[in-house]
N, C-alpha and C positions, 0 to 999 in steps of 0.2 A: 178544481175550483170550482165557484158558488155557481158561476155562468152557463156552466155545460150542460149539453144536452137536457135544454127545454126546445119543446117543438113548439115553433114560433106558428102559427096563424095569422093569414091575412084580413079577418076579421075578427071581432071579439066573442067568445064565447057566448052561443045563448044563454041569457041572464035567467030567463025564467021570472023576470018579475025583479023590481029592486029590491025586494025585503031578500028574495032569497041570496043575491049579492052580496047585499049588507051583513048576514048571516055567516055565508062562505068566509068575510073579512076577517069577521070578529073571531070565528074558530081558528083562523091561521094565525091572527096575533096573539090569543091565549096559548096556542099550541105553541109558539115562539117566546114569550116569556115563560111557560112551564120548561123548554129547553134550556133560556138561560138559566132559571132558577137551579135547576138537577145539574148544570155545567157547576156552577159555585157550589153548590153540595159536596158534589163529587170532589172538586178540587180543595175543599177544605179537607175533606176526610183524608186524600190522600197526603195533605199536607201533615196533618196531626199524627196521621198513623204511621208517617217514615216513608211511605212508598214512593214519595217526591224525591226523595232524598236518595233512593233507591235507583231510581229511573235516571236521575242526574248523573250520578257516579257510572252506570253502565254508560251513557252518553260519553262522558268523561275518558272512561278507558278504552273506550272504541272511537280510533281516529274520525271516522265516517258518519257517528254518532247523527249531528246535528242535521246531516243529510239525510240519513234514515228517517229522522222524525219528520222531516219537510215532505221527502216522497212519501210517508205515510198519511199525512195529511191531505196528499193531492190526491191518493188514492182512495182513502177513505171517502174523502167529499166526492169524487167521479162516482164509486160503487153506490154508497148511501142515497145519492141522488137519481143515480140511474135505477136505483130499485123503486123509490120513493113515487118517480115519474110513470114510470112502466108498469108497475103492478097496480092491477085494482083492488087487491087484497089489503085490506085495512091492517091486518095482521103483520104482513112484508112491510107496508109503511111506516106502522109503528115500530116496528124492530129494526128498520133502516134510522130511524129520528132516534132512538134509545143508541142504536151502536155508535153512531156518529157522535153524540152526545159524549159518550166514553172513551171513545177514539181523540176526540177534541183534548178530553182533560186528561190523558196520557199525556199526549202532544205537548201540551202547553205545561205540563209539573215543573220540568226543568227551568222555562222560562219564569215563570210565578216563585219558584223557590231562589232563584237567583236575584228576582226584583224585590223578593222580601228583604235582602240583605243588602240591597244599592242604600235605600234611604226609606224612612219612615213615609206612606200614603203615595207612593211611585204607584201601586198598583190602582189605588184607589181613583188617584188622578186621571191613568188612563182609562180605566173604565167609564168615568165621568165623560170625559174628552170624546169617547167612540159614544155613548149613549144618546149625548146632546147632536154629535154628528151625526147618527142614525136616525134622532128625531128631525132634526132641520130637514135632511134629505126626504124624508117620508113625508112631512107637510109639503115638499115642494110638489112633489105628483102628485099628493090629492087635492091641494089647491089648483095646480094648473089643470090637473087631470090631463097630461100628456102624455103620450105614450112614446116609452123609450126604447122601444123594441129596436131602433136603429142602431143604438149600441152594441147589439151583440157581435159585429164582426169583428169592431173595434177592441172588444174586453176579450175575445179570440186571439186575436193579433197578438195585445200586450200581453196576456197571459202567457203566450208562447214564447215572449221576448224574454218575462219574466224567469221562467222555469229554463232558458237557455242561459240567462245570467247566474242561474244558482247552479246549474250543471257545471257551468264553467269556472266559478269560484272554486268547486269542489277541486276538479281537474288539475288547474294552475295554483290554486291556494291564495288568491286573492282576498279580502275582505270586502263584501257588501256593506258600503258604507250609509251615512244619514242621506243620502240623495236617493238611495233605491227604497230606503223606510217610506220617504215621502213621495214618490213614486206607486210606492204598493199602496200607501192609505188614500192617494187620489183613485186607482184601478178599484180599491174594495167601494170607495164612494159611487162610481160609475156602475159597478153593480150591485149596489143597493138601491140604486135608482132604478135600472135594469128590471130587477127583481120584485120590487115594489110594483112599479107598472105592470107586470105580469100580475099578481094578483088584482092589482084592480081590474084589467080589462081581460087578460088572455086565458087564466088558468080556467079547467073545468071546476066547477063546485064540489066535485067529488075528491078532490086532490088537494084538501088545506093542509095536511100532513106534510107533504111535499113539497108545498109552497112554504111551510113554518121550517122546513129543514134548509130550504135555499137562502133563506133570510137568514137564519142562524147561520151557516157557511160564511154568509157575506161579512155578518157584524163580526164573527170571532177573526176572519182575514183582517179586518180593521183594526180590532185590538190589539192581535200580534203585533201590528206593527207600530201602533201608536205606543204599546208598550217598550218595544222594541228603540223606539226613538227618545222616549222618556228616559229610557237605561243608559242610552249613549250620551246623554244630557249631563248624567251624573258621573262620566267616569272622569 
């Protein structure tokens, strides 16, 4: 999950001047935009090349395919975030970000393929809602300058419950319905507040790649469940 393994500090890191912090924030969001752009390009390539169909067929043929994808999402998020935040090597940080973007494109491939078959504009609508929501939450943090690090405990608790629900759905064979998607969208929104607050107040200024990865993971989670909600409304 997007909120895991960020070391919290009782005081903000030394900024070395407002100019340095502003440069760090600019680099973080430039890398985030680059990650989103790369995700879109890879997803389009998967769709046009038939890779998305191959992944979808594999998921359909394997009973636990969707759970494997969700497990892969969580594992990739945890590993990439851990490497990006724990390593001082820029090569490792960039490798983590690139690897996570590719992993997300693979995980999203069946969902995006099915969404394209539901109705024209479903993906565009879900992406628009996600980006608008992200922009509003980001503006709240930067306008209020509030430290949302207190959300960490709640995010860990709610994330644990979400994993428990996903595991129970797999074991007992029930569907995770609309309200689960709504709850996960709320969780993703809280994660964006938390991540953005860390970018503003706590991240060391040499970890802009890790900060971008963390934000990308939260945006991806919101997009996944917004799209899932849109698809459910089309059924």
